[in-house]
C-alpha positions as a printed NumPy array, in Angstrom:
array([[  0.014,   0.026,   0.01 ],
       [  1.151,   3.583,  -0.803],
       [  1.528,   6.062,   2.041],
       [  0.4  ,   9.488,   0.93 ],
       [ -0.473,  12.954,   2.203],
       [ -4.145,  13.881,   1.923],
       [ -3.438,  17.531,   0.942],
       [ -1.727,  18.624,  -2.235],
       [ -2.205,  21.087,  -5.083],
       [ -3.851,  20.305,  -8.333],
       [ -0.393,  19.872,  -9.777],
       [ -0.334,  16.538,  -7.87 ],
       [ -3.181,  15.26 ,  -9.993],
       [ -2.857,  13.353, -13.3  ],
       [ -4.098,  16.259, -15.365],
       [ -2.028,  17.878, -18.067],
       [  0.537,  20.575, -17.414],
       [ -1.497,  23.195, -19.247],
       [ -4.527,  22.567, -17.05 ],
       [ -2.301,  22.52 , -13.994],
       [ -1.089,  26.009, -14.55 ],
       [ -4.735,  27.261, -14.735],
       [ -5.979,  25.496, -11.592],
       [ -6.482,  28.789,  -9.81 ],
       [ -9.178,  31.029,  -8.359],
       [ -9.531,  34.678,  -7.354],
       [-11.779,  36.38 ,  -4.802],
       [-13.56 ,  39.809,  -4.967],
       [-16.484,  41.718,  -3.51 ],
       [-18.392,  42.998,  -6.55 ],
       [-19.673,  46.588,  -6.007],
       [-21.863,  47.806,  -4.615],
       [-21.256,  45.834,  -1.396],
       [-23.536,  47.687,   1.065],
       [-24.628,  45.809,   4.195],
       [-25.126,  42.556,   2.295],
       [-21.871,  41.95 ,   0.36 ],
       [-21.354,  39.039,  -1.96 ],
       [-18.055,  37.143,  -1.904],
       [-17.418,  36.106,  -5.563],
       [-15.084,  33.179,  -6.373],
       [-13.897,  33.39 , -10.001],
       [-12.341,  30.438, -11.84 ],
       [-10.912,  29.944, -15.299],
       [-13.065,  27.382, -17.02 ],
       [-10.061,  25.014, -17.127],
       [ -9.996,  25.02 , -13.306],
       [-13.613,  23.73 , -13.161],
       [-12.609,  20.35 , -14.565],
       [-12.306,  17.857, -11.725],
       [ -9.194,  15.642, -11.304],
       [-11.565,  12.695, -11.516],
       [-15.249,  12.275, -12.218],
       [-16.023,  11.383,  -8.589],
       [-14.468,  14.631,  -7.142],
       [-16.503,  17.498,  -5.691],
       [-15.509,  21.169,  -5.496],
       [-15.633,  22.817,  -2.031],
       [-14.759,  26.11 ,  -0.474],
       [-13.987,  26.7  ,   3.257],
       [-14.43 ,  30.208,   4.548],
       [-13.293,  31.807,   7.783],
       [-15.323,  34.924,   8.584],
       [-14.6  ,  37.564,  11.197],
       [-17.33 ,  38.344,  13.686],
       [-18.391,  41.42 ,  11.629],
       [-19.838,  39.061,   8.996],
       [-22.129,  36.067,   9.049],
       [-24.06 ,  33.782,   6.745],
       [-27.792,  33.1  ,   6.918],
       [-27.951,  29.278,   7.038],
       [-31.679,  29.376,   6.376],
       [-31.153,  31.339,   3.209],
       [-28.604,  28.813,   2.113],
       [-31.026,  25.942,   2.675],
       [-33.022,  26.767,  -0.461],
       [-32.033,  24.617,  -3.466],
       [-33.27 ,  27.232,  -5.917],
       [-31.351,  30.06 ,  -4.265],
       [-28.212,  27.944,  -4.099],
       [-28.528,  27.043,  -7.789],
       [-28.747,  30.758,  -8.686],
       [-25.416,  31.333,  -6.979],
       [-23.678,  28.229,  -8.506],
       [-23.687,  26.601,  -5.082],
       [-24.728,  23.026,  -4.357],
       [-25.123,  22.746,  -0.618],
       [-24.067,  24.192,   2.75 ],
       [-22.228,  21.316,   4.38 ],
       [-21.3  ,  22.876,   7.671],
       [-21.452,  26.176,   9.558],
       [-20.173,  26.851,  13.038],
       [-19.303,  29.767,  15.288],
       [-21.151,  33.047,  15.67 ],
       [-24.176,  32.705,  13.443],
       [-26.734,  34.742,  15.389],
       [-28.698,  36.677,  12.764],
       [-29.695,  39.904,  14.614],
       [-26.832,  40.328,  17.15 ],
       [-24.753,  43.458,  16.707],
       [-20.955,  43.123,  16.439],
       [-20.25 ,  44.598,  19.947],
       [-22.193,  41.845,  21.723],
       [-20.61 ,  38.921,  19.878],
       [-18.432,  36.838,  22.214],
       [-16.999,  34.537,  19.537],
       [-14.185,  35.425,  17.11 ],
       [-16.396,  34.681,  14.069],
       [-17.605,  31.688,  12.094],
       [-16.598,  29.067,   9.524],
       [-18.58 ,  27.493,   6.753],
       [-18.026,  24.676,   4.255],
       [-19.828,  25.02 ,   1.013],
       [-20.007,  22.622,  -1.932],
       [-19.919,  24.448,  -5.259],
       [-21.725,  23.456,  -8.427],
       [-19.19 ,  23.689, -11.264],
       [-20.397,  23.653, -14.852],
       [-20.301,  20.393, -16.829],
       [-16.942,  19.543, -18.282],
       [-16.597,  21.236, -21.726],
       [-14.499,  20.131, -24.649],
       [-11.98 ,  22.63 , -26.006],
       [-14.23 ,  23.921, -28.82 ],
       [-17.136,  24.795, -26.477],
       [-14.84 ,  26.145, -23.839],
       [-13.523,  28.816, -26.233],
       [-17.084,  30.06 , -26.806],
       [-17.653,  30.431, -23.101],
       [-16.675,  33.436, -20.941],
       [-13.225,  33.382, -19.669],
       [-14.282,  32.899, -16.045],
       [-16.898,  30.991, -14.124],
       [-18.275,  32.452, -10.855],
       [-19.726,  31.167,  -7.644],
       [-21.256,  33.785,  -5.259],
       [-21.453,  33.483,  -1.501],
       [-24.045,  35.807,   0.051],
       [-22.77 ,  37.384,   3.32 ],
       [-24.326,  39.832,   5.786],
       [-22.774,  42.576,   7.931],
       [-23.612,  43.116,  11.569],
       [-24.437,  46.506,  13.053],
       [-21.093,  48.118,  13.736],
       [-19.951,  50.759,  16.235],
       [-19.969,  54.38 ,  14.9  ],
       [-16.678,  55.908,  13.763],
       [-15.25 ,  59.299,  12.92 ],
       [-15.698,  59.586,   9.206],
       [-18.566,  57.117,   8.876],
       [-16.532,  54.287,   7.281],
       [-15.364,  51.074,   8.969],
       [-12.757,  48.844,   7.308],
       [-13.428,  45.055,   7.355],
       [-10.697,  42.578,   6.423],
       [-11.882,  39.146,   5.109],
       [ -9.268,  36.4  ,   4.449],
       [ -9.486,  34.506,   1.17 ],
       [-11.22 ,  31.145,   1.438],
       [ -9.642,  27.762,   0.743],
       [-10.891,  26.048,  -2.475],
       [-10.255,  22.403,  -3.178],
       [-11.412,  19.258,  -4.888],
       [-12.311,  16.434,  -2.508],
       [-11.718,  12.975,  -4.162],
       [-11.955,   9.461,  -2.827],
       [ -8.549,   7.884,  -2.681],
       [ -7.708,   4.681,  -4.444],
       [ -8.265,   1.525,  -2.373],
       [ -4.597,   0.693,  -2.315],
       [ -3.615,   4.066,  -0.994],
       [ -3.218,   4.313,   2.783],
       [ -3.85 ,   7.818,   4.267],
       [ -4.656,   7.347,   7.926],
       [ -1.157,   6.469,   9.058],
       [  1.014,   9.086,   7.409],
       [  3.055,  10.914,  10.11 ],
       [  3.681,  13.872,   7.688],
       [  0.006,  14.43 ,   6.881],
       [ -1.429,  17.886,   7.773],
       [ -4.408,  17.592,   9.971],
       [ -6.788,  19.969,  11.867],
       [ -7.014,  22.357,   8.902],
       [-10.574,  23.162,   9.739],
       [-12.288,  21.315,   6.905],
       [-10.641,  17.907,   6.938],
       [-12.691,  16.675,   9.916],
       [-15.829,  16.871,   7.767],
       [-14.528,  14.25 ,   5.338],
       [-13.704,  10.52 ,   5.531],
       [-10.131,   9.49 ,   6.153],
       [ -9.868,   8.108,   2.592],
       [-10.446,  11.493,   0.897],
       [ -7.7  ,  13.338,  -0.897],
       [ -7.785,  17.159,  -1.27 ],
       [ -6.542,  18.813,  -4.464],
       [ -6.12 ,  22.528,  -3.586],
       [ -6.66 ,  25.303,  -6.163],
       [ -4.06 ,  28.107,  -6.014],
       [ -5.254,  31.619,  -5.155],
       [ -4.365,  34.124,  -7.79 ],
       [ -4.897,  37.845,  -6.855],
       [ -5.208,  40.453,  -9.621],
       [ -2.139,  42.136,  -8.149],
       [  0.69 ,  39.485,  -7.884],
       [  2.045,  41.257,  -4.744],
       [ -1.284,  41.532,  -2.992],
       [ -2.067,  39.667,   0.227],
       [ -4.769,  37.058,   0.439],
       [ -7.107,  39.454,   2.214],
       [-10.109,  41.291,   0.744],
       [-11.042,  44.649,   2.222],
       [-14.594,  46.15 ,   2.602],
       [-15.475,  49.672,   3.365],
       [-18.661,  49.642,   5.335],
       [-20.852,  52.739,   5.948],
       [-21.574,  53.255,   9.639],
       [-22.817,  56.193,  11.753],
       [-20.561,  59.204,  11.467],
       [-19.741,  60.573,  14.943],
       [-18.674,  63.9  ,  13.423],
       [-22.032,  64.455,  11.762],
       [-24.291,  63.147,  14.472],
       [-23.034,  64.836,  17.577],
       [-26.104,  67.179,  17.494],
       [-28.243,  64.066,  17.682],
       [-27.019,  63.434,  21.25 ],
       [-27.354,  66.937,  22.46 ],
       [-30.71 ,  67.359,  20.66 ],
       [-32.113,  64.106,  22.145],
       [-30.996,  65.241,  25.651],
       [-32.568,  68.685,  25.068],
       [-35.916,  67.166,  23.934],
       [-35.915,  64.802,  26.931],
       [-35.282,  67.649,  29.333],
       [-38.023,  69.828,  27.755],
       [-40.433,  66.923,  27.815],
       [-39.663,  66.266,  31.52 ],
       [-40.169,  70.019,  32.322],
       [-43.495,  70.079,  30.473],
       [-44.73 ,  66.964,  32.312],
       [-43.704,  68.444,  35.683],
       [-45.318,  71.722,  34.785],
       [-48.635,  70.041,  33.943],
       [-48.536,  67.956,  37.099],
       [-47.94 ,  71.069,  39.196],
       [-50.861,  72.827,  37.447],
       [-53.134,  69.929,  38.33 ],
       [-51.918,  69.812,  41.958],
       [-52.135,  73.564,  42.437],
       [-55.54 ,  73.64 ,  40.738],
       [-56.857,  70.974,  43.084],
       [-55.452,  72.888,  46.144],
       [-57.05 ,  76.164,  45.056],
       [-60.38 ,  74.454,  44.388],
       [-60.287,  72.856,  47.884],
       [-59.456,  76.227,  49.469],
       [-62.321,  77.916,  47.676],
       [-64.741,  75.254,  48.876],
       [-63.591,  75.662,  52.455],
       [-64.099,  79.472,  52.233],
       [-67.536,  79.054,  50.785],
       [-68.639,  76.756,  53.676],
       [-67.329,  79.264,  56.282],
       [-69.452,  82.033,  54.708],
       [-72.522,  79.886,  54.949]])
């Protein structure tokens, strides 16, 4: 039996060298992002061909506490199909839907998504297709604390993208001392599964594997009058209520005094 590592790049597959060079993906947030940004994974069509027919394409995301996914939204087959997604396989961490960022106790969340790549195309049809194939992951921003300037910067690490393929029967994977484990996603698969990783390819070769988002929040410099105005309205309201109460109390006292004087005259 062969002893092999479960994790390797697509260059470790039996595909051609031309296809190996194109086994990449890129990540962007298409504008406008707003409060419900979409994480877009883009692939050259050559990267959507599996190493073997039994392989499935997955992405594993690590999200900061500022962002979350709606697992109920991702349970709809029609919605998933419209985003080129097949199924939400796992989500864990801070997934509360309505909690603002400042009450979150957890660091964030992780999710494992199975993608729905297009059918394998021959070279003639592939040339007629667009140069890239996309899969969109809908995300949601939590309510953030106000800042000076009204903009909060959110950093989101690029996800991991890989093909999960059953290993050959003669390949032994569970006893390899050099195997990398506890990667976050490997525990969701059987021990006899091999991972073929796609290589991230940013638009700028020197860029880091982090996507930035500029999120609109309350601008402290433009809303200071709101605090003072709110306090002023509350004070005026309290004075008006006290004044009305005093009028009622004083009116009752004067009415009682007049009744007493009238009785004395009688």
